[in-house]
N, C-alpha and C positions, 0 to 999 in steps of 0.2 A: 503495499499500499503506500502510495506517494501524498504528502501533502504539502502546497508548494503557492507561494505568492505569484508565482508565474500567470493565473487565473484567479480573478476578483479580487477581492479586498487583503490588504496584509493582513493575513490571520496570526501573525504574533511580532511585537515588536523585535525580539530576538533572532529568532530562526528564519532564515529564508526559504528554507527546505526539509522537511523530514521525511524518509524512507525508513519504512516499519516492515521487517520480514520475520513471520512467522513459520518456522522451520518444524514441522509433524511430523517428518522423516527420521529414521533411524542412522539415517548419517548427515554428515556436514553438506549443504549447499552453497552455489556460486549461482548469482545471478547479476548479468551486465547490464546496464542503462545508457545507451549511447550517452544521452545529455547529461551524464552526469561524469563522463571524461574531464578532468581538470578539477574537477569540483574540489569542496573543503569538506566531505564528510568527517565527524568523529562519533563514537558510538556517544549516546546521552551521556550527560553527566554523573545521575544518579547509577547508571551500570558501570560506568568508569570506577567509580568509588565500591561498588558492591562486591561482598565477599565471594561471588559465587563464579569462580575462577572457568567456568565452562562459557558464558556470556563474556566474559574478558576476551577469549580466544575469536570472536567476532571481529572482522576488519573490513576497512573500504581501500581498494586499489586504484589510486587517483589513475593514474596510467592508461588503466583500461577501464574505468568506471564500474568495477565488480567490487559486489559486497558477499562476502563469505560470514556464514551464521553456522555454527554446531548444531549437533542434532537434538531435537526437543527443546530448542531454544527460540523465545522471541527478542528479536535486537531490536532496537531504535537506534537509526543516526539520523545526527542533525546537521545541516548547512547552516551558519552564522548568517546573519543580515551583515553587509559591510560595516566598518567602524566599531568602536567601541559598543559593548550590551547595554542597554538601555533597562536602569532597573529602577523600580521605586516610585513609576509615573503614574 
């Protein structure tokens, strides 16, 4: 699933785009999205600080626009808006 500011109103002051991948299979899965090549996607901050070592294996490869998510894992990738984060407004 992808949520993006490219269509309609700005959905979030901090996030430009979100990619959420639900992997219900018994093996790790990769998906490439052509329009994410050169994107700046990172695992969501809550997941980055998680004690779940499996979700921490999720990754984005900028050169190919490929997302990898381990088996039986849901991962949220965030592409930040340009500029510093907007907080407390």
